[in-house]
C-alpha positions as CSV (number, residue, x, y, z in Angstrom):
1,M,43.3,145.5,38.0
2,R,40.9,148.3,39.0
3,L,42.0,149.8,42.4
4,L,40.5,152.2,44.9
5,V,42.6,154.4,47.2
6,A,41.3,155.6,50.6
7,G,43.7,158.2,51.8
8,A,45.9,160.1,49.3
9,G,48.6,161.2,51.8
10,A,52.3,160.3,51.4
11,R,51.9,156.6,51.7
12,G,48.6,156.1,49.9
13,S,49.8,158.2,46.9
14,A,53.1,156.3,46.7
15,Y,51.3,152.9,46.7
16,A,48.9,154.1,44.1
17,R,51.7,155.3,41.8
18,L,53.6,152.0,42.3
19,A,50.5,150.1,41.4
20,V,50.1,152.0,38.2
21,D,53.8,151.6,37.5
22,T,53.4,147.8,37.4
23,R,51.3,148.3,34.2
24,Q,48.9,145.8,35.6
25,A,46.7,148.2,37.5
26,T,44.7,151.5,37.2
27,I,43.2,153.7,39.8
28,V,39.5,154.1,39.4
29,G,38.7,155.9,42.7
30,V,40.5,158.2,45.1
31,A,39.1,159.4,48.4
32,E,41.0,162.1,50.4
33,P,39.6,165.1,52.5
34,R,42.4,167.4,51.4
35,R,41.3,168.8,48.1
36,Q,44.7,169.6,46.7
37,L,46.1,166.1,47.4
38,R,43.1,164.2,45.9
39,E,42.9,166.4,42.8
40,S,46.6,166.3,42.2
41,L,46.8,162.5,42.5
42,A,43.7,162.0,40.4
43,A,45.1,164.2,37.6
44,E,48.5,162.5,37.8
45,L,47.0,159.0,37.5
46,G,44.2,159.7,35.2
47,V,41.3,159.0,37.6
48,P,38.0,160.2,36.1
49,D,36.1,163.0,37.8
50,A,33.4,160.5,38.9
51,G,36.0,158.6,40.8
52,V,37.3,161.5,43.0
53,F,35.7,161.8,46.5
54,G,36.2,163.9,49.6
55,D,35.9,160.9,51.9
56,W,36.0,157.1,51.7
57,Q,32.4,156.7,52.8
58,A,31.2,158.4,49.6
59,M,33.6,156.4,47.4
60,L,32.4,153.1,48.9
61,R,28.8,154.0,48.7
62,T,29.0,154.2,45.0
63,R,30.1,150.5,44.8
64,L,32.5,151.2,42.1
65,P,33.6,148.0,40.2
66,A,37.0,147.4,41.7
67,D,39.4,144.5,42.2
68,G,41.0,145.8,45.4
69,I,41.4,148.8,47.7
70,I,44.4,150.5,49.3
71,I,43.6,151.8,52.8
72,A,46.0,154.5,53.9
73,T,43.8,156.6,56.2
74,P,45.3,157.9,59.5
75,D,46.4,155.3,62.0
76,R,43.3,155.3,64.1
77,E,40.9,155.4,61.2
78,H,41.5,152.0,59.6
79,A,38.7,150.0,61.1
80,Q,35.7,151.6,59.4
81,P,37.0,151.6,55.8
82,F,38.3,148.1,56.4
83,A,34.8,146.9,57.5
84,A,33.1,148.6,54.5
85,A,35.7,147.1,52.1
86,A,35.1,143.7,53.6
87,A,31.4,144.1,53.2
88,H,31.9,144.8,49.5
89,G,34.3,141.9,49.2
90,Y,37.3,144.0,48.2
91,P,40.8,142.6,48.8
92,V,42.6,145.1,51.0
93,L,46.1,146.5,51.1
94,L,46.3,148.1,54.6
95,E,48.8,150.6,55.8
96,K,50.4,149.8,59.1
97,P,49.6,150.0,62.0
98,V,46.6,147.8,61.6
99,A,44.9,149.4,64.6
100,G,45.8,151.4,67.7
101,D,45.2,148.6,70.3
102,A,44.8,144.8,70.6
103,A,41.0,145.0,70.6
104,G,41.1,146.9,67.3
105,C,43.4,144.3,65.8
106,A,41.0,141.5,67.0
107,D,38.1,143.3,65.3
108,L,39.8,143.4,62.0
109,A,40.8,139.7,62.3
110,R,37.2,138.8,62.9
111,L,36.0,140.9,59.9
112,Q,38.5,139.1,57.7
113,R,37.4,135.7,58.9
114,E,33.7,136.5,58.5
115,S,34.0,138.1,55.0
116,G,36.6,135.8,53.6
117,I,38.6,138.7,52.0
118,T,42.3,138.8,51.7
119,A,44.1,141.5,53.8
120,T,47.7,142.4,53.2
121,V,49.5,144.7,55.6
122,C,52.2,147.1,54.3
123,H,55.2,145.6,56.2
124,V,57.4,146.7,53.3
125,L,60.7,145.6,54.9
126,R,59.7,142.0,54.1
127,Y,59.9,142.8,50.4
128,T,63.3,144.5,50.1
129,P,66.2,143.0,48.0
130,L,68.3,143.2,51.2
131,T,65.7,141.0,53.1
132,A,65.6,138.5,50.2
133,L,69.4,138.1,50.2
134,L,69.6,137.9,53.9
135,R,67.0,135.2,54.2
136,R,68.8,133.2,51.5
137,L,72.1,133.4,53.5
138,L,70.4,132.4,56.7
139,S,68.4,129.5,55.2
140,T,71.6,127.9,53.8
141,G,73.2,127.9,57.2
142,T,75.8,130.5,56.4
143,I,76.3,131.3,60.1
144,G,74.8,128.1,61.6
145,R,71.9,128.5,64.0
146,V,70.9,132.1,64.8
147,I,71.4,132.7,68.5
148,S,70.8,136.5,68.9
149,V,70.2,139.7,67.0
150,Q,71.0,143.4,67.5
151,H,68.9,145.8,65.4
152,L,68.9,149.6,65.3
153,E,66.3,151.9,63.7
154,P,68.2,155.2,63.4
155,V,65.1,157.4,62.9
156,G,67.2,160.5,62.3
157,F,67.1,163.7,64.4
158,W,65.3,165.8,61.8
159,H,62.9,163.0,60.7
160,F,61.9,162.5,64.3
161,A,61.3,166.2,64.8
162,H,59.2,166.3,61.6
163,S,57.0,163.3,62.3
164,Y,57.0,162.7,66.1
165,V,57.4,166.2,67.6
166,R,55.7,168.5,65.2
167,G,53.8,166.1,63.0
168,N,50.9,163.7,62.9
169,W,52.4,161.1,65.2
170,R,53.5,163.4,68.0
171,R,50.7,162.4,70.5
172,E,49.6,158.9,71.5
173,E,45.9,159.8,71.8
174,E,45.8,161.2,68.3
175,S,47.7,158.5,66.5
176,S,49.6,155.7,68.4
177,P,52.7,155.1,70.5
178,F,56.0,155.8,68.8
179,L,56.9,152.1,68.8
180,L,53.6,151.2,67.0
181,A,53.7,154.1,64.5
182,K,57.3,153.8,63.5
183,C,58.7,150.5,64.5
184,T,56.1,147.9,63.8
185,H,58.1,147.4,60.6
186,D,61.2,146.5,62.6
187,V,59.5,144.2,65.1
188,D,57.8,142.4,62.2
189,W,61.0,142.2,60.2
190,L,62.9,140.6,63.1
191,S,60.3,137.8,63.4
192,F,60.5,137.3,59.6
193,I,64.2,136.8,59.5
194,I,64.5,134.9,62.7
195,G,61.6,132.6,61.7
196,S,60.3,131.9,65.2
197,R,57.3,133.1,67.2
198,P,58.0,135.9,69.8
199,V,56.9,134.8,73.3
200,R,57.8,137.6,75.8
201,V,59.3,141.1,75.9
202,S,60.8,143.7,78.1
203,S,61.2,147.4,77.2
204,F,62.5,150.8,78.4
205,G,62.2,154.2,76.9
206,R,60.9,157.8,77.6
207,L,60.6,161.3,76.3
208,S,64.0,162.7,77.3
209,H,64.9,165.6,75.1
210,F,62.0,167.3,73.4
211,R,60.7,169.1,76.5
212,P,60.6,172.7,77.6
213,E,63.4,172.3,80.2
214,E,65.8,171.2,77.3
215,A,65.2,174.4,75.2
216,P,68.2,176.5,74.5
217,E,68.5,179.9,76.2
218,G,66.3,182.5,74.4
219,A,64.2,180.0,72.5
220,S,60.8,181.1,71.4
221,A,57.7,179.3,70.3
222,R,58.3,179.4,66.5
223,C,61.5,178.9,64.4
224,T,60.8,181.8,62.0
225,S,61.1,184.3,64.9
226,C,63.5,182.6,67.3
227,P,66.8,184.2,68.4
228,A,68.2,180.7,69.2
229,E,67.3,179.3,65.7
230,P,70.7,179.7,64.1
231,R,72.3,177.4,66.7
232,C,69.5,174.8,66.9
233,P,69.9,171.5,64.8
234,Y,66.1,171.0,65.0
235,S,65.4,174.4,63.3
236,A,62.6,174.1,60.8
237,L,64.5,176.5,58.5
238,R,67.4,174.0,58.4
239,I,65.2,170.9,58.0
240,Y,62.9,172.2,55.3
241,G,65.2,174.7,53.6
242,P,63.3,178.0,53.0
243,G,66.2,179.9,54.5
244,R,66.0,183.3,56.1
245,P,64.5,186.0,54.0
246,P,65.4,187.4,51.7
247,D,68.3,185.1,50.7
248,G,67.0,181.6,51.2
249,V,69.0,178.3,50.9
250,T,68.6,175.2,48.8
251,A,66.8,172.4,50.5
252,D,68.7,169.2,51.1
253,P,67.3,166.8,48.4
254,A,66.9,164.1,51.0
255,R,64.5,166.3,52.9
256,A,62.5,167.7,50.0
257,Y,59.9,165.0,50.5
258,F,59.2,166.3,54.0
259,A,59.1,169.9,52.8
260,D,56.4,168.9,50.3
261,V,54.4,167.5,53.3
262,V,54.6,170.9,55.0
263,D,53.6,172.8,51.8
264,P,52.5,170.5,49.0
265,G,53.7,171.9,45.6
266,G,54.6,175.2,47.2
267,T,57.4,177.8,46.7
268,R,60.1,179.0,49.0
269,E,57.8,181.9,50.0
270,S,54.8,179.7,50.7
271,L,56.9,177.2,52.6
272,W,58.1,180.1,54.8
273,R,54.5,181.1,55.4
274,A,53.6,177.6,56.3
275,L,56.4,177.5,58.9
276,A,55.4,180.9,60.3
277,T,51.8,179.8,60.9
278,G,51.5,176.0,60.8
279,P,52.6,173.1,63.1
280,Y,55.8,172.3,61.3
281,G,57.4,175.7,62.3
282,R,56.9,175.2,66.0
283,C,59.8,174.9,68.4
284,V,60.5,171.3,69.2
285,Y,60.9,172.2,72.9
286,F,57.5,173.9,73.2
287,A,55.3,171.6,71.0
288,D,52.5,169.4,72.4
289,N,54.2,166.0,71.8
290,D,54.2,163.2,74.3
291,V,55.6,160.1,72.5
292,V,59.0,158.7,73.6
293,D,62.1,159.8,71.7
294,H,64.1,156.6,72.3
295,Q,63.2,153.1,73.2
296,V,64.8,149.6,73.6
297,V,62.9,146.3,73.3
298,N,64.2,142.9,74.2
299,I,62.4,139.9,72.6
300,D,62.6,136.2,73.5
301,Y,61.5,133.8,70.8
302,Q,60.0,130.3,70.9
303,D,63.1,128.7,69.5
304,G,65.4,130.4,72.1
305,T,66.7,133.2,69.9
306,T,66.8,136.6,71.5
307,A,66.7,140.1,69.9
308,A,67.6,143.5,71.2
309,F,66.0,146.3,69.3
310,T,66.8,150.0,69.7
311,A,64.9,152.9,68.1
312,T,66.1,156.4,68.7
313,A,65.7,160.0,67.4
314,F,69.3,160.9,68.1
315,T,71.1,159.7,65.0
316,A,71.8,160.9,61.5
317,A,69.0,159.6,59.3
318,G,70.2,156.5,57.5
319,P,69.6,152.8,56.8
320,R,68.7,150.4,59.6
321,R,71.7,148.5,61.0
322,T,71.6,144.9,62.1
323,R,74.1,142.3,63.5
324,I,73.1,138.6,63.6
325,F,75.1,136.3,65.8
326,G,75.1,132.6,64.9
327,S,76.6,129.4,66.2
328,H,79.1,129.3,63.3
329,G,79.4,132.9,62.2
330,E,78.3,136.5,62.3
331,I,76.5,138.8,59.9
332,S,76.5,142.5,59.8
333,V,73.9,144.4,57.7
334,E,74.8,148.1,57.0
335,A,74.9,150.6,54.2
336,G,73.6,148.4,51.5
337,S,75.7,145.4,52.1
338,I,75.7,142.1,54.1
339,T,79.0,141.1,55.6
340,V,79.5,137.4,56.7
341,H,82.3,136.3,59.0
342,D,82.9,132.5,59.1
343,F,84.2,131.2,62.4
344,L,85.7,128.0,61.0
345,T,87.6,129.5,58.0
346,G,88.2,133.0,59.5
347,T,87.1,134.5,56.2
348,T,84.9,137.6,55.7
349,T,82.7,137.9,52.7
350,V,80.9,141.0,51.6
351,H,77.6,140.6,49.7
352,A,76.4,143.7,47.8
353,V,72.7,144.3,47.9
354,P,71.1,145.0,44.5
355,A,70.4,148.7,44.2
356,A,66.7,149.7,44.3
357,A,66.5,153.3,43.1
358,P,63.1,154.9,43.5
359,R,61.1,155.1,40.3
360,V,58.0,157.1,41.5
361,A,57.4,160.0,43.8
362,G,57.2,159.1,47.5
363,E,58.7,155.6,47.0
364,K,60.8,154.6,50.0
365,H,62.3,151.7,52.0
366,E,65.0,150.6,49.6
367,G,62.7,148.8,47.2
368,G,60.3,147.5,49.8
369,D,57.4,149.7,48.8
370,R,57.8,148.5,45.2
371,G,58.2,144.9,46.1
372,L,55.1,144.9,48.3
373,V,52.8,146.6,45.7
374,Q,54.1,144.4,42.9
375,A,53.4,141.3,44.9
376,W,49.9,142.4,45.8
377,V,48.9,143.5,42.3
378,R,50.3,140.3,40.8
379,A,48.3,138.3,43.3
380,L,45.1,140.1,42.4
381,A,45.8,139.5,38.8
382,R,46.7,135.9,39.0
383,G,44.9,134.6,42.1
384,D,48.2,133.2,43.4
385,W,49.1,134.7,46.8
386,T,52.3,132.8,47.4
387,G,54.4,136.0,46.8
388,V,52.5,138.0,49.4
389,V,54.3,137.4,52.8
390,S,52.6,140.0,55.0
391,G,49.1,138.9,55.5
392,L,46.9,140.2,58.4
393,E,47.5,137.1,60.5
394,E,51.3,137.5,60.4
395,S,51.0,141.2,61.1
396,L,48.9,140.7,64.1
397,V,51.7,138.7,65.8
398,S,54.0,141.7,65.3
399,H,51.4,144.1,66.6
400,A,51.0,141.9,69.7
401,V,54.7,142.3,70.4
402,V,54.5,146.1,70.2
403,F,51.5,146.2,72.5
404,A,53.3,143.9,75.0
405,A,56.4,146.0,74.7
406,E,54.5,149.2,75.6
407,E,52.9,147.4,78.5
408,A,56.4,146.2,79.6
409,R,57.8,149.7,79.3
410,K,55.0,151.3,81.4
411,R,55.0,148.5,84.1
412,G,58.7,147.8,84.2
413,A,57.9,144.1,83.7
414,V,58.5,141.2,81.4
415,V,55.2,140.7,79.5
416,P,54.0,137.6,77.6
417,V,53.1,138.4,73.9
418,E,50.1,136.0,74.2
419,E,48.3,138.5,76.4
420,F,47.9,140.8,73.4
421,S,47.3,138.2,70.7
422,P,43.8,138.1,69.1
423,R,41.7,135.1,70.1
424,P,40.2,132.9,67.4
């Protein structure tokens, strides 16, 4: 399958590598405004010079023969490449969120209907080995009828500081609300495992900590010259690992991915310079962020199931944690295992989740990235879309829940999801 990539940032690059890793696809075009990123990915994946572009407009104007396109442009820049791809008849793999508001979602739904293309949204949590096992357990009635669910997205204190205080998703007007940017995955996943349509929501949350009045005494505008830096857990020097000249420290391997975002392919010295001059070295208390740093969402489903979802910056980064309460048992999902307690027998059974070690650079989500791309490439090759379970129509339901939750949070009200659902 010949694929185009619009946006060679972290997600677009990972999806492109995973597509090539299937051995059923090749990348024939890459569009990315940042020269180093596009040239690096093109060289890595063997994209010919004629297929490397500074923007997606130039790439699509050439009408390269292709079997599909990966659209991983910034959050608010999905509509135009989607419309152009639809006009060319390209099947689309679209990074979430689909659009920044309900009107934008409706526009994409209309474009899909009019063009007849297939559009798959990157709700990768639907494709993890954990999700597959959990759905099997639920479908066989292991805990009877699902009554309610508790779900936690532990973003991680340093991950939140990177992405939502210093990074690209720190301001609603430039990207999207925190719930849309980070947690559309979770809202979508809840609907997928519960198997019912969400009908109304309530929500609470605010920006509590990453504000000037919370700054430690003596804090300055940049970590590289801050007297309070050694005692600050949000220090960019701690998070990205360049250390304090001249000694330096070794970066935490779990955070190396984020250091590469700050200074792609750099050295300890160039990373230090990036923190001394760029956005990722700013004090988290004096940045220009405005998105919430914690939020709870309560969802009522058509079949009577309820879900309580919490997303928060104030955790150690780690896997999502879920508890599912059924009429005949309880399930706990945590740390790569699913534990089932049976009310009738009193027994507890632990089901290990198959390991899904990353195979390519940038691969994340415990096998979900790989599962999504494999399903999409296989569908392109065979014309059988039964393995693709995150089409645009399903995704728009999840987006409507997020828009309703944001409205509920701002108004202090219970909001019907239908108010934000695209009309046929």
